[in-house]
C-alpha positions in Angstrom: 47.9 74.0 80.7 50.1 76.6 79.1 50.1 77.0 75.3 53.4 77.1 73.4 53.3 80.8 73.0 52.9 81.2 76.8 55.8 78.8 77.4 58.1 80.8 75.2 57.5 83.9 77.4 58.9 82.1 80.5 62.5 82.9 80.8 65.2 82.0 83.3 66.2 85.5 84.4 69.0 84.1 86.6 70.5 82.2 83.7 70.3 85.3 81.4 71.6 87.7 84.0 75.3 87.2 83.3 76.0 86.4 86.9 78.9 84.1 87.7 78.4 82.0 90.8 81.7 81.2 92.6 81.2 78.3 95.0 84.1 78.2 97.5 83.1 74.8 98.6 84.5 73.5 95.3 88.0 74.6 96.5 87.8 72.1 99.4 90.5 69.5 99.3 88.8 66.2 100.5 92.1 64.6 101.6 91.6 62.9 104.9 92.8 65.0 107.9 94.5 63.5 111.0 95.3 65.2 114.2 98.4 64.1 116.0 98.1 65.3 119.6 101.4 64.9 121.4 100.0 65.3 124.9 100.1 61.6 125.6 103.8 61.6 124.7 104.6 64.2 127.4 105.5 63.4 131.1 102.3 63.9 133.0 100.9 65.6 129.9 103.0 68.7 130.5 106.7 68.1 130.3 108.6 67.0 127.2 111.5 64.7 128.1 113.7 64.5 125.0 114.8 60.9 125.3 111.2 59.6 125.9 109.8 61.9 123.2 112.2 60.6 120.6 111.3 57.0 121.6 107.6 57.8 120.9 108.5 59.3 117.6 110.6 56.3 116.7 107.9 53.7 117.7 104.9 55.6 116.3 103.2 54.0 113.2 103.8 56.8 110.7 102.5 54.7 107.8 98.9 55.4 109.0 99.3 58.9 107.6 100.0 57.8 104.0 98.7 60.4 101.6 96.8 62.3 104.3 97.0 65.7 105.9 98.5 65.6 109.4 98.1 68.4 111.9 100.5 68.4 114.9 99.1 69.9 118.1 99.3 69.7 121.9 96.0 69.7 123.7 97.5 70.9 127.0 99.2 74.1 127.9 102.5 72.4 127.9 105.5 74.4 126.7 106.8 72.3 123.8 110.0 73.3 122.2 109.9 74.0 118.5 112.3 71.3 117.6 109.8 68.7 118.8 107.4 69.6 116.0 110.3 69.7 113.5 111.1 66.1 114.6 107.6 65.1 113.9 107.8 66.6 110.5 110.9 64.6 109.7 109.2 61.4 110.8 105.9 61.9 108.9 107.5 63.4 105.7 107.8 60.1 103.8 104.1 59.3 104.3 101.9 62.4 104.6 100.5 64.4 101.7 101.2 67.5 103.8 101.8 68.2 107.5 101.1 71.3 109.6 101.3 72.7 113.1 98.2 74.2 114.6 94.6 73.0 114.4 92.2 71.5 111.8 90.7 74.9 111.5 94.1 76.5 110.8 94.7 73.8 108.2 91.4 74.6 106.4 92.2 78.3 106.4 95.6 77.7 104.9 94.3 75.2 102.2 91.5 77.6 101.2 93.9 80.5 101.1 96.3 78.6 98.8 93.4 77.5 96.5 92.2 81.1 96.2 95.7 82.3 95.4 95.6 80.0 92.4 92.4 81.5 91.0 93.1 83.6 87.9 91.5 86.9 88.8 91.4 88.0 85.2 88.7 85.4 84.5 86.4 87.6 86.5 87.3 90.9 84.7 84.2 93.1 84.8 82.0 90.2 85.9 79.0 90.2 88.2 80.1 87.6 90.8 78.0 85.9 93.4 80.0 84.1 96.1 77.8 81.2 97.1 77.0 81.4 100.8 75.5 78.0 101.8 77.7 74.9 101.6 77.8 71.4 103.0 81.4 71.9 104.0 82.4 74.5 106.5 84.2 77.2 104.5 86.2 79.4 106.8 85.3 83.1 107.0 88.9 83.9 105.9 88.1 82.3 102.5 85.3 84.8 101.9 87.5 87.7 102.9 90.3 86.4 100.7 88.1 85.9 97.6 86.7 89.4 98.1 90.3 90.8 98.1 91.1 88.8 95.0 88.0 89.9 93.0 87.8 93.5 94.1 90.3 94.9 91.6 88.6 93.2 88.7 84.9 92.4 89.3 82.1 94.7 88.2 80.2 93.6 91.3 80.4 91.1 94.1 77.5 89.6 95.9 77.1 87.0 98.6 74.4 84.3 98.8 72.3 82.9 95.9 71.2 84.5 92.7 67.6 84.6 93.9 68.5 86.1 97.3 71.9 87.9 97.6 73.6 90.6 99.6 75.4 93.2 97.6 79.0 93.5 98.8 80.6 95.7 96.1 79.7 97.5 92.9 82.3 99.3 90.7 81.5 102.9 90.2 
């Protein structure tokens, strides 16, 4: 058993190091994501016929997307005119929190990018920053590149990983 004098000698070097841990996972918006694949709305999955497409848009249950993110995509190599996705946007607008064209991965890249843009870089002026590497939510690589670009002009140093095991990325000279 340690005596009180020995206990006082134990210090948390990580806590006393002045490091700031930036966990990009905390920027994740947990809003439910829905993919709307228009392939079934196309003739033979390849050809958009305007009249039939408009009928699908009219009959679709748009309320199911209430307060959710919606991603429009076409899972086939069909040539879909731009106006078709615009029409989907008009239909989902009253319900969805936000809607996008692309993929769920594109959506996450965009949402992380927007969240990083809102970070006040001056809060990290001359700071030693560790960008946390492990997360339960997949953080796109783009987010790590974007946060590096945001911090580079102000941070004293940038590291990746954990306080006990990190990879140096940048150190101001």
